[in-house]
C-alpha positions in Angstrom: 28.2 121.0 129.3 26.7 124.4 128.6 23.1 124.7 129.3 22.6 126.2 125.8 23.6 123.0 124.1 20.8 121.1 126.0 18.3 123.9 125.1 19.3 123.4 121.5 18.5 119.8 121.5 15.1 120.9 122.7 14.6 123.8 120.4 15.8 122.7 117.0 12.8 120.5 116.2 10.6 123.4 117.1 12.4 125.8 114.9 12.1 123.4 112.2 8.2 123.3 112.7 8.2 127.1 112.7 10.4 127.3 109.5 8.1 124.7 107.6 4.9 126.1 108.8 5.5 129.9 108.2 8.1 130.1 105.5 8.4 127.0 103.5 4.7 126.1 103.1 3.5 129.7 102.4 6.4 130.8 100.1 8.1 127.5 98.8 5.1 125.2 98.5 6.3 124.3 94.9 9.5 122.7 96.5 7.9 120.4 99.3 11.1 118.3 99.6 12.8 121.4 101.3 10.4 120.5 104.3 12.0 117.1 104.7 15.5 118.4 104.4 14.8 121.0 107.2 13.3 118.4 109.5 16.2 116.0 108.9 18.7 118.6 109.5 17.3 119.7 112.7 16.7 116.4 114.1 20.1 115.3 112.9 21.8 118.2 114.8 19.8 117.2 118.0 21.0 113.6 117.7 24.6 114.9 117.5 24.2 117.1 120.5 22.5 114.2 122.4 25.4 112.0 121.8 27.5 114.8 123.2 25.2 115.1 126.3 25.3 111.2 126.8 29.1 111.4 126.8 29.2 114.2 129.3 26.8 112.5 131.5 28.9 109.3 131.5 31.9 111.2 132.9 29.8 113.2 135.3 29.6 112.6 139.1 26.5 110.4 139.7 25.7 110.5 136.0 23.9 113.9 136.5 25.0 117.2 134.8 24.1 120.3 136.9 21.6 122.6 135.1 20.2 126.0 136.1 16.5 126.6 136.4 14.6 129.8 135.7 11.7 131.7 137.2 8.8 131.2 135.0 5.8 132.5 136.9 5.2 134.3 140.0 1.8 134.6 141.7 1.9 136.0 145.2 4.1 133.8 147.2 3.9 131.1 144.7 7.0 130.9 142.3 6.9 128.3 139.6 10.5 127.5 138.2 11.3 125.5 135.2 14.5 123.9 134.0 15.8 120.8 132.5 17.3 117.4 133.8 20.1 115.8 132.1 21.0 112.6 134.0 21.5 109.0 132.7 17.8 108.3 132.1 17.4 111.4 130.2 20.6 111.0 128.1 19.4 107.4 127.1 15.9 108.6 126.1 17.4 111.6 124.2 19.3 109.1 122.0 16.3 106.9 121.4 14.0 109.9 120.4 16.5 111.6 118.2 17.9 108.4 116.4 14.8 106.8 115.7 13.0 110.0 114.6 16.0 110.8 112.4 15.8 107.3 110.5 12.0 107.7 110.3 12.3 111.0 108.6 14.8 109.8 106.1 12.5 106.7 105.3 9.7 109.2 105.0 11.2 111.0 102.1 10.4 108.0 99.9 7.3 106.9 101.6 5.6 110.3 101.5 6.8 111.3 98.0 4.0 112.9 96.1 1.6 113.2 98.9 -0.2 116.5 98.8 0.5 117.1 102.6 4.3 116.5 102.4 5.2 119.7 104.1 2.5 119.5 106.6 3.5 116.1 107.5 7.2 117.1 108.2 5.9 120.1 110.2 3.9 117.8 112.6 6.9 115.3 112.7 9.1 118.1 113.9 6.6 119.3 116.4 6.0 115.8 117.6 9.8 115.0 118.1 10.2 118.4 119.9 7.4 117.7 122.2 8.9 114.4 123.2 12.2 115.8 123.8 10.6 118.5 126.1 8.9 115.7 128.0 12.1 113.9 128.5 14.2 117.0 129.6 11.6 118.6 131.9 12.6 118.7 135.5 9.0 119.6 137.0 5.6 118.1 136.5 4.0 121.2 135.3 6.6 121.5 132.4 6.5 117.8 131.8 2.6 117.9 131.6 2.9 120.9 129.0 4.8 118.7 126.6 2.8 115.6 127.6 -0.2 117.3 126.1 1.8 118.4 123.1 2.7 114.9 122.5 -1.0 114.0 122.5 -1.9 116.8 120.2 0.7 115.8 117.6 -0.5 112.1 117.7 -4.0 113.5 117.1 -2.8 115.6 114.1 -0.6 112.6 112.7 -3.0 109.6 113.1 -5.6 111.9 111.4 -3.1 113.1 108.9 -5.2 111.8 106.0 -8.4 113.7 107.5 -10.5 113.1 104.3 -10.6 109.4 105.3 -13.4 108.9 107.8 -11.4 105.9 109.4 -8.5 108.2 110.1 -10.5 111.1 111.5 -12.4 108.7 113.9 -9.2 107.0 114.8 -7.6 110.4 115.6 -10.5 111.3 117.7 -10.6 108.2 119.5 -6.8 108.3 120.5 -7.4 111.8 121.6 -10.4 111.2 123.8 -9.2 107.8 125.4 -5.8 109.4 126.3 -7.7 112.3 127.8 -9.2 109.9 130.3 -5.8 109.0 131.5 -4.5 112.5 131.3 -7.2 113.7 133.7 -6.0 111.4 136.3 -2.3 112.6 135.8 -3.5 116.3 136.1 -5.4 115.6 139.3 -2.3 113.9 140.6 -0.1 116.9 139.9 -2.7 119.3 141.4 -2.8 116.8 144.7 0.9 116.7 144.9 1.3 120.5 144.7 -1.3 121.0 147.3 0.2 118.8 149.7 3.9 119.7 149.1 3.8 123.1 147.4 6.1 121.9 144.7 6.1 120.6 141.1 9.8 119.8 141.1 10.3 116.1 140.4 13.5 115.8 142.4 12.0 117.3 145.4 8.9 115.0 145.1 11.2 111.9 144.9 13.2 113.1 148.0 9.9 113.8 149.9 8.5 110.3 149.1 11.8 108.4 150.0 12.0 110.4 153.2 8.5 109.4 154.2 7.3 113.0 154.3 5.0 112.4 151.4 3.3 109.1 152.2 0.0 107.4 153.0 -3.1 107.7 151.0 -2.0 110.9 149.4 1.3 109.2 147.9 -0.8 106.2 146.8 -3.5 108.0 145.1 -1.2 110.5 143.5 1.1 107.7 142.1 -2.0 106.0 140.7 -3.2 109.1 139.2 0.2 109.6 137.4 0.0 106.0 136.4 -3.4 106.6 134.8 -1.8 109.1 132.6 0.9 106.5 131.6 -1.8 103.9 131.0 -3.4 106.1 128.5 -0.3 107.2 126.6 1.3 103.6 126.8 -2.0 102.0 125.7 -2.1 99.7 128.8 -5.3 97.7 129.7 -8.1 99.1 129.8 -7.1 102.2 127.8 -5.5 100.4 125.1 -8.2 100.3 122.4 -6.9 103.4 120.7 -3.6 102.2 119.6 -4.7 99.5 117.1 -7.0 102.1 115.3 -4.1 104.6 115.2 -2.7 102.5 112.3 -4.8 104.6 110.1 -2.1 107.1 109.9 1.0 107.0 107.8 3.2 104.1 108.5 6.3 106.2 109.5 4.0 107.9 111.9 3.1 104.4 113.5 6.9 103.7 113.7 7.6 106.8 115.5 4.5 106.5 117.8 5.3 102.9 118.7 9.0 103.2 119.1 10.2 106.6 120.5 7.3 108.9 121.2 3.8 108.8 122.5 3.7 105.2 123.9 7.3 105.5 125.2 6.1 108.5 127.2 4.2 106.5 129.6 6.8 104.1 130.5 9.4 107.0 130.9 6.9 108.8 133.2 6.8 105.8 135.5 10.5 105.4 135.4 11.2 109.1 136.0 8.9 109.0 139.1 9.9 105.6 139.9 10.9 106.5 143.7 7.4 107.8 144.2 5.8 104.6 142.9 8.3 102.4 144.9 7.4 104.3 148.1 3.7 102.9 147.8 3.3 99.2 147.8 -0.2 99.5 146.5 0.7 101.7 143.5 3.8 99.7 142.5 1.9 96.5 142.7 -0.7 98.0 140.4 1.9 99.0 137.9 3.1 95.3 137.8 -0.3 93.6 137.7 -1.5 96.0 134.9 1.8 95.5 133.0 1.8 91.7 133.4 -1.8 91.2 132.4 -1.6 93.6 129.3 1.5 91.7 128.2 -0.4 88.5 127.7 -3.8 90.1 127.0 -2.5 92.0 124.0 -0.5 89.1 122.6 -3.6 86.9 122.4 -5.0 89.5 119.9 -1.9 89.6 117.9 -2.3 86.0 117.3 -5.3 86.4 115.0 -5.0 89.9 113.3 -4.5 89.8 109.5 -3.4 93.5 109.1 0.3 93.5 109.5 0.4 96.9 111.2 -2.4 95.7 113.7 -0.4 92.7 114.6 2.5 95.1 115.3 0.2 97.2 117.3 -0.8 94.6 119.5 2.8 93.5 119.9 3.6 97.0 121.0 0.9 97.0 123.6 2.3 93.7 124.9 5.9 94.8 125.0 5.0 98.0 127.0 3.3 95.7 129.3 6.6 94.0 129.7 8.2 97.2 130.5 5.7 98.1 133.1 6.1 94.6 134.5 9.8 95.1 134.9 9.4 98.4 136.7 6.7 97.1 138.7 8.5 93.7 139.7 11.6 95.6 141.0 9.6 98.3 142.7 7.6 95.7 144.5 11.0 94.2 145.8 12.0 97.8 147.1 8.7 98.4 148.6 8.8 95.0 150.5 12.4 95.6 151.6 13.7 92.7 149.6 16.0 95.1 147.8 18.2 97.9 149.2 16.2 101.1 148.2 19.2 103.0 146.3 20.2 99.9 144.3 16.7 98.8 143.7 15.5 102.2 142.3 18.4 102.1 139.9 17.8 98.5 139.0 14.1 99.1 138.3 14.7 102.0 135.9 17.6 100.0 134.2 15.3 97.1 133.6 12.3 98.8 132.2 14.3 101.6 130.2 16.8 99.2 128.6 13.9 97.1 127.1 12.4 100.4 125.9 15.8 101.2 124.4 16.0 98.0 122.4 12.4 97.8 121.6 12.6 101.3 120.0 15.0 99.9 117.2 13.3 96.6 116.4 9.8 97.9 116.6 10.3 100.9 114.3 12.2 98.5 111.9 9.1 96.3 111.9 6.9 99.2 111.1 9.1 100.5 108.5 9.1 97.0 107.0 5.5 96.9 106.9 5.4 100.2 105.0 8.1 98.9 102.6 5.7 95.9 101.9 2.7 98.1 101.5 4.7 100.3 99.2 5.1 97.2 96.8 1.8 95.5 97.3 -0.5 98.2 98.0 -2.1 96.4 101.1 -1.4 95.6 104.7 -3.4 92.3 104.6 -0.9 89.4 105.2 -3.5 87.2 103.5 -2.9 89.0 100.1 0.9 88.7 100.3 3.3 85.9 100.2 6.5 85.1 98.2 7.9 88.6 98.8 11.2 87.3 99.8 12.5 86.9 96.4 11.2 90.3 95.2 12.1 92.2 98.4 15.2 90.6 99.8 16.5 93.6 101.7 12.9 94.1 103.3 12.7 90.4 104.1 16.1 90.3 105.8 15.6 93.4 108.0 12.2 92.3 108.9 13.5 88.9 109.9 16.3 90.5 112.1 13.6 92.5 113.9 11.2 89.6 114.3 14.1 87.6 115.9 15.0 90.3 118.1 11.4 90.9 119.5 11.1 87.0 119.9 14.0 87.3 122.2 16.6 85.1 120.3 20.1 85.2 121.6 22.4 87.2 120.8 20.0 89.8 119.4 19.0 93.0 121.4 15.6 91.9 122.5 17.1 88.8 124.3 19.2 90.8 126.6 16.5 93.2 127.9 13.6 90.7 128.1 15.8 88.2 130.1 16.2 91.1 132.5 12.6 91.6 133.0 11.9 87.9 133.2 14.7 87.5 135.8 13.3 90.2 138.0 9.6 88.9 137.6 10.8 85.4 138.7 12.2 86.8 141.9 9.5 89.2 142.7 6.0 87.9 141.2 6.1 84.3 140.0 2.6 84.4 138.7 3.4 87.3 136.5 6.5 85.6 135.4 4.5 82.6 134.2 2.2 84.9 132.2 5.2 86.6 130.8 6.7 83.3 129.7 3.5 82.3 127.9 3.7 85.6 126.2 7.4 84.8 125.0 5.9 81.8 123.1 2.9 83.8 121.7 5.1 86.6 120.6 7.4 84.4 118.7 4.5 82.7 117.1 2.6 85.7 115.9 5.6 87.5 114.6 6.8 84.5 112.5 3.1 83.9 111.5 3.6 87.5 109.7 7.0 86.4 108.4 5.8 83.3 106.8 2.6 84.6 105.4 4.2 87.7 104.1 7.6 86.6 102.7 7.1 82.8 102.3 5.3 80.7 99.7 3.7 82.3 96.6 2.3 85.8 96.0 -1.4 85.7 96.7 -2.4 89.2 95.9 -3.4 91.2 92.9 -1.2 91.6 89.7 1.2 94.6 90.2 1.0 95.9 86.7 4.0 95.9 84.2 6.7 96.7 86.9 5.7 93.6 89.1 6.7 93.4 92.8 9.7 95.5 93.6 12.1 96.4 96.3 11.6 99.9 98.0 13.9 102.7 97.0 17.3 103.2 98.6 16.1 106.1 100.7 13.7 103.8 102.4 16.1 100.8 102.6 19.0 102.6 104.2 17.3 103.6 107.5 15.9 100.0 107.6 19.4 98.4 107.3 20.7 100.7 110.0 17.9 99.9 112.3 18.6 96.1 111.6 22.1 96.7 112.8 20.8 98.5 115.9 18.3 95.8 116.5 21.3 93.4 116.8 23.9 95.4 118.6 21.9 97.6 120.9 21.5 94.8 123.5 25.3 94.5 123.7 25.7 98.1 124.8 26.3 98.8 128.4 23.0 100.7 128.7 21.7 98.7 131.7 24.9 99.2 133.6 24.9 102.8 132.8 21.4 103.4 134.2 22.5 101.5 137.4 21.5 98.0 136.7 23.4 94.9 136.3 25.9 94.1 133.5 25.8 91.1 131.3 28.4 89.1 129.4 27.9 87.8 125.8 28.0 84.2 126.7 27.3 84.3 130.5 23.7 84.9 129.9 23.3 81.4 128.3 24.5 79.8 131.7 21.3 80.1 133.6 18.1 77.9 133.0 15.9 80.8 132.8 17.5 82.0 129.5 17.3 78.5 128.1 13.6 78.1 129.2 12.8 81.5 127.4 14.7 80.5 124.2 13.0 77.1 124.1 9.6 78.7 124.4 10.5 81.3 121.7 11.8 78.3 119.4 8.7 76.5 120.0 6.6 79.3 118.9 8.7 79.9 115.7 8.4 76.1 115.0 4.7 76.1 115.4 4.4 79.1 113.1 6.7 77.3 110.6 4.6 74.0 110.8 1.2 75.8 110.1 2.0 78.6 107.8 5.1 77.3 106.0 5.2 73.6 105.8 1.4 73.4 106.3 1.8 70.2 108.6 -1.1 71.6 110.4 -4.1 73.2 108.9 -4.7 76.9 110.0 -8.5 76.4 109.2 -8.8 73.2 111.2 -7.2 74.8 114.1 -9.4 77.9 113.8 -12.5 75.7 113.8 -11.2 73.5 116.8 -10.6 76.8 118.8 -13.6 78.8 117.4 -14.7 80.6 120.7 -11.2 81.5 121.5 -10.6 82.8 117.8 -13.9 84.7 117.9 -12.9 86.2 121.3 -9.6 87.4 120.1 -10.5 88.6 116.7 -13.5 90.5 118.2 -10.9 92.0 120.6 -12.9 90.9 123.6 -15.7 93.1 122.5 -14.2 95.9 124.4 -14.7 98.3 121.6 -18.4 97.4 121.5 -18.5 97.7 125.3 -17.0 101.2 125.4 -19.1 102.6 122.6 -22.5 101.0 123.3 -22.4 101.0 127.0 -20.0 103.9 128.2 -20.5 106.1 125.3 -24.1 105.7 124.0 -25.9 104.5 127.3 -24.1 106.3 130.0 -22.9 109.4 128.2 -25.3 110.1 125.3 -28.6 108.7 126.5 -27.6 109.2 130.2 -25.3 112.2 131.1 -25.6 114.1 128.0 -29.5 113.5 127.8 -29.8 114.8 131.5 -27.7 117.9 130.7 -29.8 118.5 127.5 -33.1 118.2 129.7 -31.5 120.5 132.3 -30.4 122.9 129.8 -33.9 122.8 127.9 -36.2 122.8 130.9 -34.3 124.5 133.8 -31.9 127.0 132.1 -34.0 127.9 129.1 -37.2 127.7 131.2 -35.9 130.2 133.7 -35.0 132.5 130.9 -38.2 132.0 129.0 -40.2 132.4 132.3 -38.6 135.6 133.1 -39.3 136.9 129.5 -43.0 135.8 129.6 -43.5 137.4 133.0 -42.1 140.6 131.8 -44.3 140.7 128.7 -47.4 139.7 130.8 -46.5 142.5 133.4 -46.2 144.9 130.4 -49.6 143.9 129.1 -51.2 144.8 132.6 -49.3 148.1 132.9 -50.2 149.0 129.3 -54.1 148.7 130.2 -53.4 151.4 133.0 -52.2 153.7 130.3 -55.6 155.1 129.4 -54.6 158.6 128.3 -57.2 160.2 130.7 -55.7 163.0 132.8 -58.6 162.6 135.5 -57.6 159.0 135.9 -53.9 160.0 136.4 -54.8 162.5 138.9 -56.9 160.2 140.9 -54.1 157.7 141.0 -51.7 160.4 142.3 -54.1 161.5 144.9 -54.7 157.9 146.2 -50.9 157.4 146.3 -50.4 160.6 148.2 -53.2 159.3 150.8 -51.4 155.9 151.1 -48.0 157.7 151.9 -49.6 159.9 154.4 -51.3 157.0 156.1 -48.0 155.0 156.2 -46.3 158.1 157.8 -48.9 158.2 160.6 -49.0 154.4 161.1 -45.2 153.7 161.1 -44.0 156.9 162.6 
């Protein structure tokens, strides 16, 4: 495959950004729809080329296409080279990013119609997609970090797209600052690795880690530093608090962030550097524990949220925890010698990325469904919805498919990848497995709580004027239907096997007790939601009162926002560090400058008094000075 084709996959969205920003917005602002067409055309072309790349990789030896690299920078003896990696992992991620982004852009034409920032929106979306593609293709950490920061910048611009809203501006700033905490650790890890190895090349670093040349505390701290970047981008505990607030951006932005870009970047980073993590038992155990805890931790908050997008946001955090758990569980088995290194490394990537692949389709569909509901009702509050199944049958059907898929119901896509993670967790970390199984129940419950409150019963919101409730336009429905199809069939594709994992059969998965246990738990979660919110056999208000402490804990999000803002931001930073720096600046820096100035002025006053204008006084001073000089010559000669 020509390298120019791979570069075209990366560069087409950037060309779209340039064309919209510097040609269409200044000169064709009266026709904003052109921006959407250019974005769709560029990302569509990238998708077609990505499919070509996937086909080429599937037939290549070792599922890797040889690609040249180029000298980028030379400083003395240090030469930094850049290039692209096109292997099975990159090929799968290219399909995820371009396919989901294309469908989101198609949907956006209807959702963003009439918005004053229409062209700006598509410019940012093009840049967002291009940055994620660059991150996926990068073959060295420096190049990857460049696009990593580009993804963070684009998320800031899109979360705060409606910057005139104070909530959006605050959410964008919060996302940017919190992810910077993790990114600082990532940057330190990159510098540490370069200082110890002299290379940024990911392939070389993997080889050094597996060979044992790179090991010990250096490897452990470097891996944990890299993981801190993934924790920030993928909203893992404790850097997860930015993601629910990111819902202030347009809903298609939420779909893209939660499915194919931003949060997927963290999981991809761990998968790309999986040999480095698996070579350190402490680092990979950290990944597994953080992932498993985040999965159940976020699910508890999803149980009580009333904003449909915030329910989906906590669901995303939980599912990302599942992916980290899958990577960590297999990596622990490799680190402990329970799995052969080569097979274990491939299996770990397959388990984590297969769920990311399936999750991209049903999660983007859920967000687009939430946007469709908002388009008709004008709200995201599920307490003001109800009865939408009749008015919005297509939205209801697609949202139901996505909810069944994320709940892990056979034979939808989510079932296959979630079962793979649960199986590996059971073999590696039974405690985390039990937490994950509880999360299966909670996921099914909170998703069908949304389904029954939104689409079942009678409409509880305000009157919708003369037109009443209505289905979304075709330009929004078509992407949703396509995603619904993918949410069913993507799990049947041999993606896991392609990545080096285990294959599965359509009916064979139901032969084990683990699959039936997870299906029963998911079914019980759906049944409980049905009993409370559809049939009302149980009173939601009574349950809320009975579990009031837990309900308050979950709805207040464990008070972590208050902890971060009041303790870390106000006490430690504003009243602590920043106040100390202000005192130092005011008393030391300004004090020194002001002291020198005052001393100079005072010296001037003294010298000015000696300037009397009397020649005899000047002559006397000169005579005394000469005597002093002569005396010094006699004394010191």
